[in-house]
N, C-alpha and C positions, 0 to 999 in steps of 0.2 A: 499200695491200694487204698489203705485208711487216710493219708494226707488228700488221695483225691475226692474220697468220700467227704472228708472235713470240707473241703473246698464247695463241695455242692451244698452243704448244709449253710455255708455262710451266703451265698448267692440266695438261696431259699429263705433265709431270715430279713426281717424288716429292715435291718440295716443295709441289707445287701439289696434289698429291693430300692431303698432311698438311692444308693450309688447306681443300678442300675438306670433307674428313673432319671439320675442326674447326667448320665453319661449322651442321651441325646440333646440335652439343654446345652451341654456344651460344645456340642458338635454344631449345634444349631448357632451357637454364639460366636463360635470360630468362623461358620460360613457368612455370618453378618459382617464380622469384623474385617474379614479378609479384605473385600474391595477396598475398605478405607486406606490399605498400604499403597495401592496404585494411585496415579495422578488421576484428578478429579475432570470429569468428562468435559470437553470443550462445551462450550454454549453453541445454541443452534444460531444458525445463520438468521432465521427468520425474527428471533427474538433480538439480535443487534440491529437488524433494518428497521425494526419498529422504535427501537431506541433512538437510532439515529434521525429517523423522520419526524420525532417528536423533539428533538435537539438538534437542528442541523449544522449549528456553529460548534457543537462538541464533537471531540475527536472520538471515531467510531472504537467501542468498545472499551473507552476509558471508565465508564461507569459500573464494568463488570468485574468478575474476579482476575481477568488477565488483562494487564495495562502496558504491556510490553509493546514496542512497535511492531513486532512480528504480526501480531493479533489484527490491530487495524488496518496496517498498511498494505496488507495483501489481500483483502476481501474487494472484489469488484464493486460491491455495492456501497461501498464507504465513500462518504463524500468528500473526505479529505483526500483520499486516493485520487478520485474523479477530478480534483480541482487542481493536484499536482500534476495528473497525467496531462490535463489542458495547458498550464501554464508552463509546463517543462516542454512541450512540444516545439521543434526548431521554427517552425513557420511562426507559431503564436509569439515567441520570442522576439523575432525580427519584427513582425508588425508592429508590437507594442514598443519595440525599440525606435521604429521609425515614426511612428505616431507621437513622439515625445514634442509637446508644445505645439502642433501644427495639424492641419487637416490634410488630408491626401484622397484623392479619386481612386476608384479600383484599378484604373490603367496605370496611376501612379505607382501605386503600390506593386503592382506585379512587374514594371519595369524596374524597380529598385531592389526587388528581392531576386537574385539569380536562381534559375533551376524551379520556382514554383510554377505549378500548372495553373491554369484558370479555374478548373474545377477544386484542387487543393485550396486555393486562395478564398474561394468562395466558400468552402467548407468551414475554413478557420476563421474567417471573419463573421459568420453567422455563429459558430459556437462562442467566439468572445464577446459577441453582442448578447447571446444569452446568458453568459455569466456576469454580465453587468460590466465588463471591462473596456468594451468599444462602444459608441454611439454612432448610428447610421442615419445621415441627414439625407431625405430624397428633395431635391429642388425642383419644383414645378416650370422645367423650362423644357425647351425643343432645341436640340436634343436633352432627353433627361440626364441629371447630373446627380450624382450620390457620393456623398464624402464621408469620410470616417476618419474620428477623433476617439481620443482617450476620454473616458468617464473621469470621475473624482477618484473612482476605486482604483480605475486602471492607472492612474498618476501614481497613487502610492505602490503599486506593483512596479511600476518602471524604475522606481527608486530602488526597490530591491534587486531589480535586473541589471542595473547600472551598478551595483555593488559587484555583482558577478562577473560582469564586463571588466570591470577594473582588476579584480583578483586574475581573472583570464589574460589581461595584458601583461600584469606584474611577473606572473608566472609562466609565459609561454615557452620562454627559451629553457627553462628547469624540465618542462613538458615534452619539448622536443628532444632534448639530451634524454631523456628517459625512455622516450620511444625508440631512439636510435641504439641506446643500449640493450632494450629488450629485442628489438630486430636482430642486433647482432648476435645476442645469446640466443635465440631461437633458431638463427640459420646454423651456429656452430653446433648445437643439439641436433639439428637435422641431418647435417654431415657426418656427425660422429654415428648417429643411429643407421644411415644409410651404409657407412663404411663397415658395420659389425655385419 
C-alpha cells in the first residue's frame, strides 16, 4: 500500500505535473508526425489542368512532385495524352502516310483506305486539321472540290511515322513468329485445362 501512496505523491508533485502536462504534447506530436510516414497526397487534377493550360507544350505533371510517366500519361485532360491518342489512331496514321508529298481529295482518300467509313474519315480529317497536321483547301468550282495535304508540322510527324513503318517492315516476320508461338501455347493450355 505504501508504494502505491508514494506513486500518488509523485504525480501530485510539480515534477509529476510537468510529466503529466508533457504527455498530451507528446501524443499531439505523434499525431502530427504520423501522416508523414505515409505517401504524400496526390496533386488535385484541377491544379494540373491549370498548369497544363499555362504551358501547353510542357508534359502534364512534370512540374509537380510526381514526374513519372504514370502520372501524366493516364489523365484524360493531359494535352500530351490527347495528342498521342490522336496520332496513334489507325485512321490518322493512314491519312498522314497517304498525304506524303501530295494532295488528295476526300473520295481519293476513302478509296485508298480500306475499311474506313465516310463518317470516320470526315471526323479523322477534321481532327487532324484542328491539330494543325492537315490543311484543307476548298476550291470554288462546280461541283465543289476539297483537297487535303500535310502542313509543315504534319510533314515532321510523317518522318516519325515512316520510322515506325520501317521498323514494322523489318520485324514483321519476328512478330508473326511470336504470334504463332503465343497462339500455339494458348491452345495447348486451353486443351490441358479442358482435359482436367
